[in-house]
C-alpha positions, 0 to 999 in steps of 0.5 A: 205564508206561515208554516201553519197556513202552508201546511193547512193549504197543503192538506186541504188541496193536496191528496193525503199521499202528497201531504206527508213526504215520509208517507210517500218515501215509505210507500216507495220503499215498500213498492221497491221491495216488492219489485225486488222480490219479483212482484210483477204487479208492483212493477206494473204499478211503478210503470203506470204511476211514473210513465208520464214523467219518464215520457215527458223527459224523453219527449223533451230530449227527442222529438221522434216518437220511436227514439222516445219510446226506446228511452221509455223502455230503457229507463224502466229496464234499468229501473227493474235491474237496479231496483236493489240500489234504490235506497229510499232516501228520495221519492221513486219519481226523482230516482226514475227521473235521474235514470231517464235524464242519464238515459237521454244523455247516453242516447245523445252521445251514441247518436253523435258517435254514430250519426244517422244517414237520411234515407234520401241520401242512400242510393237505391240498391235495387237500381244498381242491381240487374233487373229480372230481365238480365241475361243469365250469363251476365251475373258473373260480370255484374259481380266483377263490377261490384267487386271492382266498385267496392275495391275502389 
């Protein structure tokens, strides 16, 4: 497809903001400057505009909704903290995507160092402790048994 035809196609089918990448970069720079200046509405706009992208990345790495939600929060927190480092050379969407991918890899590394234990494999502590019907004098022997069990 010729360059002229592709430009015509792009202008005709794409929104005006997508037609000219320099317009997007300029808008992203302005948004980043507003966020760096403390404009909460600008940060809300950033989250609304890019949440689906970040959620999609996190969802591909983590199937558990809680884990993906933690990634969303981490990504936007990191973006807020480091918005001053955004140089405006790439769209904010790409910058946030890189933060999201790195956050996912970091979370995977953390989970490998500290694997989760399924709840089914953990003994029920209530079953090991004396019930409400236990004699009052039996508490001391219970603690001695627990100390011996822990020491073993």
